[in-house]
C-alpha positions in Angstrom: 23.4 52.5 125.6 20.5 50.1 126.0 18.5 52.8 127.9 19.2 55.2 125.0 17.9 52.6 122.5 14.8 52.2 124.6 14.3 56.0 124.7 14.7 56.2 121.0 12.1 53.4 120.5 9.6 55.3 122.8 10.1 58.5 120.8 9.6 56.8 117.5 6.8 54.5 118.5 5.0 56.1 121.5 2.0 53.8 121.1 4.0 50.6 121.3 5.7 48.8 124.2 9.5 48.5 124.4 10.5 45.2 122.8 11.2 42.4 125.1 14.6 41.8 123.6 15.7 45.3 124.8 14.4 44.6 128.3 16.3 41.4 128.4 19.4 43.0 127.1 19.2 45.7 129.8 18.9 43.1 132.5 22.0 41.3 131.2 23.9 44.6 131.1 22.9 45.5 134.7 23.8 42.1 135.9 27.2 42.2 134.3 27.8 45.7 135.6 27.1 44.6 139.2 29.4 41.6 138.8 32.3 43.8 137.5 31.7 46.4 140.2 31.9 43.8 142.9 35.3 42.6 141.4 36.7 46.1 141.0 35.6 47.7 144.3 38.7 46.6 146.2 40.9 47.7 143.3 39.2 51.2 143.1 39.6 51.6 146.9 43.4 51.1 146.5 43.6 53.8 143.8 41.5 56.2 145.9 44.2 56.2 148.6 45.9 59.7 148.6 49.4 58.1 148.9 48.7 55.9 145.9 47.5 58.9 143.8 50.6 60.8 144.8 52.8 57.9 143.8 51.0 57.6 140.4 51.4 61.3 139.7 55.1 61.4 140.6 56.2 58.1 139.3 57.8 57.7 135.9 58.6 54.0 136.2 55.6 51.6 136.0 57.7 48.8 137.4 58.5 50.7 140.6 54.9 51.7 141.0 53.7 48.1 140.5 56.2 46.9 143.2 55.1 49.7 145.6 51.4 48.6 145.2 52.3 44.9 145.5 54.3 45.3 148.7 52.0 47.8 150.4 48.5 47.0 149.1 48.9 43.3 148.0 48.2 44.4 144.4 48.3 41.5 141.9 48.7 41.5 138.1 45.3 39.9 137.7 43.7 43.1 139.1 45.0 45.0 136.1 43.1 42.7 133.8 39.9 43.1 135.8 40.3 46.9 135.9 40.8 47.0 132.1 37.7 44.9 131.5 35.7 47.2 133.8 37.0 50.3 132.0 36.0 48.8 128.6 32.6 48.0 129.9 32.1 51.5 131.2 33.1 52.9 127.8 30.5 50.6 126.1 27.8 51.8 128.5 28.6 55.4 127.7 30.3 56.3 131.0 33.3 58.0 129.3 34.5 59.8 132.4 34.7 56.5 134.4 36.4 54.7 131.5 39.0 57.5 131.2 39.7 57.4 135.0 40.2 53.6 135.1 42.3 53.6 131.9 44.5 56.2 133.4 45.4 53.8 136.2 45.7 50.9 133.8 48.2 52.9 131.6 50.3 53.9 134.6 50.9 50.2 135.4 50.9 48.2 132.2 54.3 47.5 130.6 54.6 48.8 127.0 54.9 45.2 125.8 51.5 44.2 127.2 48.8 43.3 124.7 46.3 45.7 126.3 48.7 48.7 126.6 48.1 50.2 123.2 44.3 49.4 123.4 44.1 51.2 126.8 45.7 54.3 125.2 43.3 54.3 122.3 40.4 53.9 124.7 41.6 56.8 126.9 41.9 59.0 123.8 38.4 58.1 122.6 37.0 58.8 126.0 38.6 62.2 126.2 37.4 63.1 122.7 33.8 62.1 123.6 34.0 64.2 126.7 35.5 67.1 124.7 38.5 67.4 127.0 40.8 68.7 124.3 43.9 69.3 126.4 43.8 65.8 127.8 43.0 64.4 124.4 46.0 66.2 122.9 48.2 64.8 125.6 46.9 61.2 124.9 47.3 61.8 121.2 51.0 62.7 121.7 51.6 59.7 123.9 50.0 57.4 121.4 52.0 59.0 118.6 55.3 58.5 120.5 54.4 54.8 120.9 53.5 54.3 117.3 56.7 56.1 116.2 58.8 53.9 118.3 57.6 51.1 116.0 56.8 48.2 118.3 54.8 46.4 115.6 55.7 43.2 113.9 55.3 44.4 110.3 55.5 47.8 108.4 51.9 47.3 107.3 50.7 47.3 110.9 52.7 50.5 111.6 51.1 52.1 108.6 47.6 51.1 109.8 48.2 52.5 113.2 49.4 55.8 111.8 46.4 56.0 109.5 44.0 55.5 112.4 45.9 58.1 114.4 45.7 60.6 111.5 41.9 60.2 111.4 41.3 60.3 115.1 43.6 63.4 115.4 41.1 65.4 113.3 38.8 65.6 116.3 41.5 67.2 118.4 43.1 69.4 115.8 39.9 71.1 114.8 38.8 71.7 118.4 42.0 72.5 120.2 43.1 76.2 120.1 46.6 75.3 118.7 45.2 72.5 116.5 45.6 74.3 113.2 49.3 74.7 113.8 49.8 71.2 115.1 48.1 69.6 112.1 50.4 71.4 109.7 53.5 70.3 111.7 52.4 66.7 111.9 50.8 66.1 108.5 53.0 68.2 106.2 56.4 68.1 107.9 56.7 64.7 109.5 57.6 62.5 106.6 56.1 59.2 108.0 52.7 60.8 108.4 52.8 62.5 105.0 53.7 59.2 103.5 50.8 57.5 105.3 48.4 60.2 103.9 49.8 59.8 100.4 49.6 56.0 100.6 46.4 55.3 102.5 44.2 58.4 102.9 44.9 61.3 100.4 41.4 62.7 101.3 43.1 64.1 104.5 44.6 66.7 102.2 41.3 68.5 102.4 41.8 69.1 106.2 45.4 70.0 105.8 44.6 72.5 103.1 41.8 74.1 105.2 44.2 74.4 108.2 46.8 76.2 106.0 44.3 78.5 104.4 42.7 79.5 107.7 46.1 79.9 109.5 47.3 83.4 108.9 50.6 82.8 110.7 51.7 79.9 108.5 51.5 81.4 105.0 55.1 80.3 104.3 54.0 76.6 104.1 51.8 77.2 101.0 54.5 76.3 98.6 55.2 73.0 100.3 51.5 72.2 100.4 50.9 73.1 96.8 53.7 70.6 95.8 52.0 67.8 97.7 48.6 68.7 96.2 50.1 68.5 92.7 51.8 65.2 93.4 48.5 63.6 94.7 46.1 65.3 92.2 45.9 62.1 90.2 44.5 60.2 93.2 42.5 62.8 95.0 40.9 66.2 94.2 38.1 68.2 95.8 37.1 71.9 95.5 39.4 72.9 98.5 42.6 71.4 97.0 41.6 72.5 93.5 41.1 76.1 94.7 44.8 76.3 95.6 45.8 74.5 92.4 43.8 77.0 90.3 45.2 80.0 92.2 48.9 79.1 92.7 49.6 76.6 89.8 47.4 77.7 86.9 46.7 81.3 88.0 43.2 80.8 86.7 41.2 83.4 88.7 37.8 82.5 87.1 38.2 78.8 88.1 39.4 79.8 91.6 36.3 81.9 92.0 34.1 78.9 90.9 36.0 76.6 93.2 35.5 79.0 96.1 31.7 78.8 95.6 32.0 75.0 95.7 34.2 75.1 98.8 31.3 76.8 100.7 29.1 73.7 100.0 31.9 71.3 101.0 32.6 73.1 104.3 28.9 73.4 105.3 28.5 69.6 104.9 31.8 68.5 106.5 31.6 67.6 110.2 35.1 68.9 111.0 35.2 72.0 108.8 31.8 73.6 109.3 33.1 75.8 112.1 35.9 77.1 109.8 33.5 78.5 107.1 33.9 82.2 107.8 37.7 82.0 108.4 38.1 80.0 105.2 36.1 82.4 103.0 37.8 85.4 104.4 41.3 84.1 103.9 40.5 82.5 100.5 39.3 85.9 99.2 42.5 87.4 100.6 44.6 84.8 98.7 42.8 85.6 95.5 43.2 89.3 96.1 46.9 89.2 96.9 47.7 86.9 94.0 45.7 89.2 91.6 47.5 92.3 93.0 50.9 90.8 92.3 50.1 90.7 88.6 48.3 94.0 88.2 49.1 97.6 89.2 45.7 99.1 88.6 42.6 97.0 89.2 38.9 97.8 88.6 36.9 97.4 91.9 33.9 96.0 89.9 36.1 93.4 88.3 37.8 92.6 91.6 34.3 92.2 93.3 33.4 89.7 90.6 36.6 87.7 91.2 36.0 87.7 94.9 32.3 86.8 94.5 31.2 89.9 96.4 29.0 93.0 95.6 31.1 96.0 94.5 30.2 98.1 97.6 31.1 95.3 100.0 34.3 94.6 98.0 35.3 98.3 98.3 34.7 98.3 102.1 36.7 95.1 102.4 39.7 96.6 100.5 39.5 99.8 102.7 39.7 97.6 105.8 42.8 95.8 104.4 44.5 99.2 103.8 43.5 100.5 107.3 45.0 97.4 108.9 48.3 97.9 107.0 48.0 94.6 105.3 47.9 96.2 101.8 50.0 98.9 100.2 47.4 100.5 97.9 45.2 103.5 97.2 41.6 103.7 96.1 40.5 106.1 93.3 36.8 106.4 94.1 36.0 108.5 90.9 37.4 105.9 88.5 36.5 102.9 90.8 40.1 101.6 90.7 42.6 100.2 93.2 46.1 101.5 92.5 48.8 99.1 93.9 52.0 100.3 95.5 55.3 98.7 94.8 56.1 95.8 97.2 59.7 94.9 96.9 60.7 92.0 99.2 64.1 92.6 100.8 66.8 89.9 100.3 67.0 89.5 104.1 63.3 88.7 104.3 63.7 86.1 101.4 66.5 84.4 103.3 64.4 84.4 106.5 61.4 82.8 104.8 63.4 80.1 103.1 65.3 79.1 106.3 62.2 78.9 108.5 61.1 75.6 106.9 64.7 74.3 106.8 65.1 74.9 110.6 61.8 73.1 111.4 62.7 70.1 109.1 66.1 69.8 110.7 64.6 69.8 114.2 62.1 67.1 113.2 64.8 65.0 111.6 66.9 65.3 114.8 64.0 64.2 117.0 63.3 61.2 114.7 66.9 60.1 114.9 66.9 60.4 118.7 63.7 58.4 119.0 65.1 55.6 116.8 68.3 55.4 118.8 66.5 55.4 122.1 64.1 52.7 120.9 67.1 50.5 119.7 68.8 50.8 123.1 65.8 50.5 125.3 65.2 47.3 127.1 61.5 46.6 127.5 60.6 46.1 131.2 58.9 42.9 132.1 56.8 42.7 135.3 53.6 41.1 136.3 51.7 38.7 134.1 51.6 39.4 130.4 48.4 37.5 129.7 45.3 38.2 131.7 
């Protein structure tokens, strides 16, 4: 990172020498790196042994693994502290692959009660995110979530803070992983402890949850639940994305929804996580407006519909034709009069029952998992091995 700062200085001030303070800082960092490398070389050689790697991959018990290393390789608990410090130093130097590798070994051996165990997991997650290894990052995110949900903290406030941090860090994973837009809905909307954390500490996260729902064509059934949450939190947080759904599904104000959709474009373009969702969001938001409008009217003017969708009339007509071709819309177009004539779309009682029980089944499953985790955490005896303080 010091080298990066020196490069930036050279680019900004090409006619000036690099400040002496940066040169001194670089010398200190290099000296510390050599010292830590000398301390960790024997430890790294142990973990490079194929038999050790096999044991780490197959072992599920950190205590047994520690005893195996201690008896066969004279491994000591102090070595874990040294490896943790070296991994942290590698992270601070910008070597995220090295930090992730060393933290993987640290996590495999540290007992859950150790003061560095949770920090090591956070560091591993951060390293994988910075390397854009989304599968590994998702795996670390789930492990971290399991630990936080087991509630090893001394106060409810600390648990709430950890959950809030996890919610924010998870945005990097959810908006880059192929299954992220499903996972963010399951975690933020249907796991009560995370929904409570959002409502208490960070209602602005509703922007990202709302975007995930709008751009996810397979999860339309969650719209009602999301709209309820948006209404509950409207007194603490509002932005064009949440207001768009409110205008459309609460107030049925199509003019306001159209205005909010224009504002949403500006929000999405300027949001780090959502800029890649712009096209999907606009396409699905227009479809939401269109479907809601069609439920109310049987015969619709294409020119009026184009205005509601913020599209030119010709483009709106082509868009509707494509919907009809793809069998997503039961309608006919009268080109002479410039009208869209809607067909009757009666929902069968069976379909209504299926839609209502989908959410109930998922909630029951999440409640069952939560109860199992709490019972397991209550009965679990925390293993104690090695030194607890390095």
